[in-house]
N, C-alpha and C positions, 0 to 999 in steps of 0.2 A: 324361548327368552328373547326378550326383547332385548334392545342395545342401550335401551334405557336402564337397563336390569346394571349393567356393570359401569354405566358410562363412569362413575367416581374412582376408576379402576384401570381407567385406560392407559395411566401411567406406566402399566407392567409390562405392555407391548400391544401392538397391532392384534397379532395374535392369540395374546396370553389368553384368552377364554375358551379356546378350542385346546388349546395344549393343558392347559388345567381339566377340561372332561374327559380328556383322553385320559390320564393319569389313574390310576389303583391306588388309593393309601388303606395298609393295613391297619387297625387299632386294634390290638390286645388290652383289654383289659378300658372299662366305659364308668369308671366311677366319680371322683373329684376331678382327679386331671383328663381323662378320658371323653371327659361329658362338656367341658371343655372346649377340648379338639374337637370334635366334630361336630359341635356347634357354629366354630366358625370357619371349619372347610364348608359347610354344607352354603355359609352367606359368602361365602369368596365363590364359589362356583363347581365346586368338585361334585362328578355324579358317580363315584365308581367305586364302592368301601366294602371291603373285608372287615366282620365287626367278631370280636371275642368276649364273651362274659357269662360265667354261669352264676353270679351273683345275683340276688332281690333285691329291690327298694329298704331301706329298714331306716326308725327314726334317726337312730344316729347319721344315717346319709344327707338330712333334709337341709345342713348347714352348710353344701357346698355341691351339691350333684343337680348340675343346671340341667331343668328339664322335668324334676321329681317334683310331684305335689305330695299334700300330706295326704292324700286319699290314695296315693301310692304306695306308703307305707303300711296302711292299713292294708292294703290287698294284696300285700307283696310282688306288685309290677316288676316280672324282671328287668334288668335294669340295661338289655338288650333290646329290648320294647321301647324303653324311653327314649334311645338312643337313635333306633330307627324312626319314629315319630317326630323327632326335634328334624332331622336330615330331611325326612317327605313335607315336613311345614315349609319349609325352602324348599328346596326340589324335589318338586313333586313325580320326576320322570328319573330319581336317582336307581342306580343299579347295587342294592345293597345284599350283601351275602351275610346275614350273620349267624354265630352259631353258639349255644348257650354251653358254651363248654370252655375249658383253657385251650389256646393254642397249640398246646403239644397234642394234645389226644386230635386235634384235626389240624394239621399242619399244612396240608398239601395246599388249600386255595390261597392260602399267604403268599404260597412262591410266584403268586401271580402279580403279585403287588410291585410299584417301582419303589415306592416308600412305607417305610413303616413309621408309625410313631406311635412308642412304646410310653405307658402310663403305669408301670407294674410295680410290685412291691418286692424289695429285697435286691442285691446285687448279684444272686445265684439267676433270680431272673432275668434280669436285662442281659447279663453273660450269658445266658442259651438267647436269646431272643439278637442279640448281636452276632452269634455265632451262627443263627440262622440264615441271617441276612448277608454275613458275608460269604456263606455258602453260595445265596443263589444270587447273589449281585444286585443286594437291593439297599439302598441306605437307608439307615437307622437315626433317629429322631429321639431321643430319650430325652422324660424330665421328671423330678421327684423334687420333694418338700422333705423337712425335718423339723422337730423345734427341740432344742437340748436344750437343759437346766427348768429349774422351777421356782427359785428365787427371781431371776433375773433373765426369764426365757429370751430364747435365738431363735431365730427361725431362716433356718435355711436351707440352700436348694440348689439346681443344674439346669441347662440345658445343654445336651452335647448331640453334636453332629458325627458320626461316623460314617464315612463313604466307603465304598471299595478299593481299594490302593493308596485311601490315606490311610494317618493315624487310626487305630482302635483307640477302645476306651482303656485300655492297658495301658497302651502307648500314651496319653494322655494323664496319667497319674491314676484316675478315677476308679478304675479296677484295681486291684492290690491282690496279693494268696493273704495279706495282713487280715483284709476285710472280709473277705470268703470265708476265713479259715474260724473269724469269730463269729459273722451269721448263722453258720455250721453249731458251732457251738451251744446258743440259745435257740436252736431250732424248736418252733413248737412252745418259747417263753416270751415272746419278745410285744405280746399283749395288743391291744388296742394303742395306735401311732397316733399323734394329734393330727389333726389335718383341720383348716379351713380355709374358704373358699377364693380369699384374696390373692395367695400366694398361686394357686394351682392357677388363675386365669392370669396372671403376668406371666406365668411359666410357658403355657398354654400359648397365649398370643405372639410370644415370640417363637416359640416351637414352630407353629404355623405360620410365620413370617419366613424362617427358613426352607419351610416348604414352597413355599411360594417361589421363591428366589431359585430352589434346585430345579423347578419346575420352567420358570420364564424367564433368570438371569438378569429381572431389572436393573440388580446391582451393580453388576456387570463383576463381580467377585470370585467366582469359577470356584467356590468352598468344596472341599474336599472333608474337611473337618469343623468344629468349631467345640468349645467348650468354656459355656460362659454361667459364671458364679452368682448366687443370687443371694442377697442380703436383705434376708424382709423386715427388717428393724428400720433400717437406712433407704430401703426401697429403692435398690441400684444393683444393676447388670454389670458388670466387667468381667474379661479374656482371664480365664484360669491363673494364675502363677505358674502352674507345670507347662502352660504352654511356651514360654520361654524356649525359643532355639529348635523347637520340633517344626519347623515349616523345612528343614532340611533331616528332618529325622525319616526313613526307611522302616514300615512296618514289619517285624520279626515274629507276632505271633498270628501271623495270617499268608499264608503262601498259596502259590499256584493250586501244590495238592491240595488245600480245603476247599476246593471251588466245585461245586457238583455243576450240572447242566440248568443254565442259564435259562427261564422259562419267560421272564419280562422283556421287552422289547427299551433301548435308552431313553431317558427323557428324551 
């Protein structure tokens, strides 16, 4: 890479490029949100990836899947292939380990990541990812969006950072027993959920910003958690009200006994 390539992001720090290149990022789910994430990571200069997706491109994906073309729907191109080509078009020497399966079917490579960025469906999927990340001392950044209502649709979403030793998604009020139970009750009957490209882009962009800050520390905030609520109708991102007073909260959901042997090195 030439110095000119990253000259416009020199504010991230003198050694930011090297720091970013050393980090391994896991992205389970390469659909609407995940496709935005991997593209932006590649633009920034991330070189090491662990990717998971067992799905192929369909016509209904073309309204939001970055990198997919009309011919990919006809050919049923794997989303994993689209992601790899997007990364390599920007970072030809990137190291990509891609798996055409759900991450739970081959979790070992995920353990080597320092950051995992999830754009998975459902509360259960998020809970499983957070448990894995806590167990192996990885930062987990979650994004998600939904549309509520018919006559007056409301787009909502979230970006959450859950780091080892910080508040978890249950502490922050996002994951609750009620949400998990309701989702389990309607399992298999959820149907297709509304998805469009611009909320995914807004959420992914902010999530990538959090990841870059974890690696470079350029904001000097030293975050161990974040929960930003997205209002797609107003176009705003604001800290969730559930965070009031949480800076003094000690996570009671993940203790030392929940930790495995960390494979990754600290950022």
